C-alpha positions in Angstrom: 7.9 26.6 8.6 9.2 25.2 12.0 7.9 23.6 15.2 9.4 23.9 18.7 8.8 20.9 20.7 8.3 20.8 24.4 11.4 19.3 25.7 14.3 20.0 23.2 16.8 18.3 25.5 15.1 15.0 25.1 14.2 14.8 21.4 13.7 11.3 19.8 15.1 12.7 16.4 17.9 15.0 16.2 17.7 18.3 14.5 20.2 19.5 11.8 21.2 22.3 9.4 19.5 20.2 6.5 16.3 19.3 8.5 13.1 21.0 9.4 10.9 19.9 12.4 7.3 20.2 11.9 4.2 19.6 14.1 1.7 16.9 13.1 -0.6 19.8 11.8 1.9 21.3 9.7 3.1 18.2 8.1 -0.5 17.3 7.5 -1.1 20.8 5.9 2.0 20.3 3.7 1.1 17.0 2.4 -2.6 17.8 1.8 -1.9 21.0 -0.1 0.6 19.2 -2.2 -1.8 16.3 -3.1 -4.6 18.7 -4.1 -2.2 20.2 -6.5 -1.7 16.9 -7.9 -5.5 16.6 -8.5 -6.4 14.6 -5.5 -9.8 15.8 -3.8 -9.4 16.9 -0.3 -11.2 13.7 1.2 -8.7 11.5 -0.5 -5.8 13.6 0.1 -6.8 13.3 3.9 -6.9 9.4 3.7 -3.4 9.4 2.1 -1.7 12.0 4.2 -3.2 10.3 7.3 -1.2 7.0 6.5 2.0 9.2 5.6 1.9 10.9 8.9 1.3 7.6 10.9 4.3 6.2 9.0 6.5 9.1 10.0 5.3 9.2 13.5 6.3 5.4 13.8 9.8 6.3 12.7 9.6 5.2 8.9 11.0 8.4 7.3 11.1 7.2 3.9 7.4 6.2 4.1 6.1 9.5 5.4 5.7 12.8 3.3 8.6 11.8 0.8 6.1 9.3 -0.8 4.3 12.3 -2.2 7.2 12.7 -4.5 7.1 9.2 -5.6 3.2 9.5 -6.4 4.1 12.7 -8.4 6.6 11.0 -10.4 4.9 7.7 -11.1 3.4 7.5 -14.6 0.2 6.0 -13.3 -0.7 9.3 -11.3 -1.0 11.1 -14.8 -3.5 8.5 -16.1 -7.3 8.9 -15.6 -8.8 7.4 -12.3 -12.1 6.0 -11.7 -13.9 5.0 -8.5 -12.7 2.2 -6.5 -15.5 -0.6 -7.0 -16.2 -4.4 -6.1 -16.4 -6.3 -9.3 -16.9 -9.7 -7.8 -18.4 -10.4 -4.3 -19.5 -13.4 -2.1 -20.5 -13.2 1.7 -16.9 -13.8 2.7 -14.9 -12.2 -0.1 -14.6 -9.3 -2.6 -12.6 -8.5 -5.6 -11.9 -4.8 -5.9 -10.9 -2.8 -9.0 -8.8 0.0 -7.7 -9.5 2.3 -10.6 -5.9 3.3 -11.1 -6.0 4.9 -7.8 -3.0 5.0 -5.7 -2.7 2.2 -3.1 -3.1 4.3 -0.2 -6.7 4.9 -1.4 -7.5 1.3 -3.0 -5.9 -0.8 -0.2 -7.6 1.6 2.4 -11.0 0.7 0.7 -10.2 -2.9 0.6 -9.4 -2.9 4.3 -12.7 -1.5 5.0 -14.6 -3.9 2.9 -12.6 -6.8 4.8 -13.6 -5.3 8.2 -17.4 -5.1 7.0 -17.3 -8.9 6.0 -15.4 -10.2 8.8 -17.8 -8.3 11.3 -20.7 -10.1 9.5 -19.4 -13.5 8.7 -16.5 -14.0 10.9 -14.0 -14.4 8.0 -13.1 -12.4 5.0 -10.9 -12.5 2.0 -10.4 -9.3 -0.1 -8.2 -8.5 -3.0 -7.7 -5.2 -4.8 -5.8 -4.7 -8.4 -5.5 -1.9 -10.8 -3.4 0.3 -8.3 0.0 1.0 -7.2 2.0 2.2 -4.2 0.1 0.7 -1.2 2.3 2.3 1.6 3.0 0.7 4.9 1.2 -2.4 5.4 1.1 -2.2 9.1 -1.3 0.7 9.0 -4.0 -1.3 7.3 -3.3 -4.2 9.3 -3.6 -2.2 12.6 -7.1 -0.8 11.5 -8.4 -4.3 11.2 -6.9 -5.5 14.3 -8.2 -2.6 16.4 -11.7 -3.7 15.4 -10.8 -7.1 17.4 -9.8 -9.3 14.4 -6.8 -11.1 13.1 -5.5 -9.6 10.0 -3.1 -10.9 7.2 -1.9 -8.6 4.5 0.3 -9.3 1.3 1.1 -6.7 -1.3 2.9 -7.7 -4.7 4.3 -5.0 -6.9 6.1 -4.4 -10.1 9.6 -5.7 -10.6 12.3 -4.2 -8.3 13.9 -7.1 -6.8 16.5 -9.6 -8.5 16.1 -13.1 -7.9 19.4 -15.0 -6.7 21.8 -15.1 -9.8 19.6 -13.0 -12.0 20.7 -9.9 -14.0 17.2 -8.3 -14.1 14.3 -7.7 -11.4 11.4 -10.0 -11.4 9.6 -9.4 -8.1 8.2 -6.5 -6.3 9.6 -5.5 -2.8 6.5 -7.5 -1.8 5.8 -6.8 2.0 3.9 -9.2 4.1 2.2 -8.3 7.3 0.3 -10.0 10.3 -1.8 -8.3 13.0 -3.1 -9.9 16.3 -5.4 -8.7 18.8 -4.2 -8.7 22.3 -5.5 -7.6 25.7 -2.3 -5.5 26.1 -2.7 -3.9 22.7 -2.3 -4.9 19.0 0.7 -6.9 17.9 1.7 -6.0 14.2 4.3 -7.9 12.4 5.3 -6.1 9.0 8.4 -6.9 6.7 9.3 -6.4 3.5 10.9 -9.1 1.4 13.3 -6.7 -0.2 16.7 -6.1 1.4 15.6 -2.4 1.2 12.2 -1.1 0.4 11.8 0.8 -2.9 10.8 4.1 -1.2 14.1 4.0 0.8 16.0 3.6 -2.5 14.1 6.6 -4.0 14.7 8.8 -1.0 18.4 7.7 -1.0 18.6 8.8 -4.7 16.7 12.1 -4.0 19.2 12.9 -1.2 22.2 11.8 -3.1 23.1 9.3 -0.5 24.8 5.9 -1.3 23.2 2.5 -0.6 24.7 -0.1 1.8 27.0 -2.6 -0.1 25.5 -5.7 -1.5 21.9 -4.5 -2.0 21.7 -2.5 -5.1 22.2 -3.4 -8.9 22.4 -1.3 -11.8 20.4 -1.8 -15.2 22.9 -4.4 -16.3 22.6 -6.3 -13.2 26.1 -5.4 -11.7 26.4 -4.5 -8.1 26.2 -0.8 -7.2 25.9 1.5 -4.2 24.6 4.5 -6.4 20.9 4.8 -5.5 20.3 6.5 -8.8 21.7 3.6 -10.7 19.8 1.0 -8.7 16.6 2.7 -9.5 17.2 1.7 -12.9 18.0 -1.8 -11.9 16.9 -3.0 -8.6 17.8 -4.7 -5.2 18.3 -8.1 -3.7 15.8 -9.9 -1.6 16.5 -10.0 2.1 17.9 -13.2 3.6 19.3 -14.6 0.4 17.2 -17.7 -1.0 14.7 -17.6 1.9 13.6 -14.0 1.5 13.5 -14.7 -2.2 11.2 -17.8 -1.6 9.0 -15.6 0.5 8.8 -13.0 -2.3 7.6 -15.4 -4.8 5.0 -16.4 -2.6 3.7 -12.8 -2.1 3.9 -12.4 -5.8 1.7 -15.3 -6.1 -0.8 -14.1 -3.6 -0.9 -10.9 -5.6 -2.4 -13.0 -8.5 -5.2 -13.9 -6.1 -5.9 -10.3 -5.6 -6.2 -9.8 -9.2 -2.7 -8.4 -10.2 -2.9 -9.8 -13.8 -6.4 -8.7 -14.7 -5.6 -5.3 -16.1 -2.3 -5.6 -18.1 -2.2 -9.6 -18.3 1.1 -9.2 -16.4 1.8 -11.6 -13.5 4.4 -8.9 -12.2 2.1 -6.2 -11.1 0.3 -4.8 -8.0 -2.1 -6.8 -6.2 -3.3 -6.4 -2.5 -4.7 -9.2 -0.5 -6.3 -9.0 2.9 -7.5 -12.0 5.1 -9.3 -11.1 8.3 -10.4 -13.6 10.8 -12.5 -13.2 14.0 -10.5 -15.2 16.7 -13.9 -16.5 18.2 -14.7 -18.7 15.1 -11.6 -20.7 15.9 -11.3 -20.2 19.8 -14.7 -19.7 21.2 -14.9 -18.0 24.7 -12.9 -14.8 23.6 -9.4 -16.2 25.1 -7.3 -15.5 22.3 -6.5 -11.6 23.1 -5.7 -12.6 26.8 -3.6 -15.7 25.4 -1.7 -13.2 22.9 -0.9 -10.9 25.6 0.5 -13.9 27.8 2.7 -14.7 24.6 4.0 -11.4 24.5 4.7 -11.4 28.4 6.4 -14.6 28.1 8.7 -13.5 25.3 9.6 -10.3 26.9 10.4 -12.0 30.4 13.0 -14.4 28.9 16.5 -14.2 30.3 18.6 -11.4 28.4 22.0 -11.4 27.0 24.8 -9.3 28.7 24.1 -5.5 27.6 20.5 -6.0 26.5 18.0 -3.9 28.6 14.8 -5.5 27.1 13.4 -8.0 24.6 11.2 -6.3 22.2 8.1 -7.4 20.4 7.5 -6.4 16.7 5.6 -3.0 16.6 6.6 -2.1 20.2 9.1 0.4 19.2 7.1 1.8 16.5 4.1 2.4 18.9 6.1 3.9 21.8 7.8 6.3 19.4 4.4 7.2 17.6 3.3 8.7 21.0 6.6 10.8 21.4 6.5 12.2 17.9 3.0 13.3 18.5 4.4 15.7 20.9 8.0 16.3 19.5 7.0 16.5 15.8 8.3 15.1 12.8 11.8 15.7 11.3 12.1 16.1 7.5 15.0 17.0 5.1 14.8 20.5 3.8 15.3 19.2 0.3 12.2 17.0 0.6 10.3 19.9 2.0 11.2 22.2 -0.8 10.5 19.6 -3.4 7.0 19.1 -2.0 6.3 22.7 -1.9 7.5 23.1 -5.5 5.0 20.4 -6.9 
């Protein structure tokens, strides 16, 4: 299985003896086939793989097809699933039971509900619980923004992050994302509050790669660069006490989304979406134009020596996404073999 890009001398991602380059269609076929073998119907497999492919196109290797291995290895995947359903609702809000479906499905449905409610009411708040592995937050946020709305998304998780001074994890990697409609295209800000996202730790362990120093901790809370040992312990929050504080806030937002409703545990998965029509705050439809002007003002700032441009969050990912659609996606052979072997 291989794919020959149109301009091999100008490739964004380098090939190597331990990698395989695939077209989007080939990667999609590989992912959908693996998920169907795991018991997912084709329509759900397509929803999941569409997100994984988009993540890979945007340059987030760990969040691409390797996540299928994480899904396969999670104990929740082996448990029964029920349909995603709304269990509590008002005109501007909804609480969704994810039915033990992976977050690629539960959060996707929650974002759909948020879009429908903000379209009808101008504002929406939607939470989803009883789920796991929500994937890359920017994917969901961009869906809402492309409908013309502001979007906020926070995702709490099970313990993988150690608070400063702790010898055991207490927080999820807890990403937080914002999305703004702009006359020049969506502006998406997506960041995890962990020093390294858990999918990256898992990929490092699968490939036998070491973690950067100062990030990982083993099961006893001792520093380690061994990714396999960190899987039994955890990682630090990014930015010291500031990242830790933001992570606590995201964990609390997960409670608003129902994180504790299934197992009675505050340290669990909860996906919260807030969507807003800019027109209810700023009549006249000026927000997209003003947002584009903000972007232009930032990018026009004087630059430090050696800096060719000032980038806006999501700019690199969007630009690279279009290139990889043509050039293909590079995966480690070991990952491809493991997916094929499921």
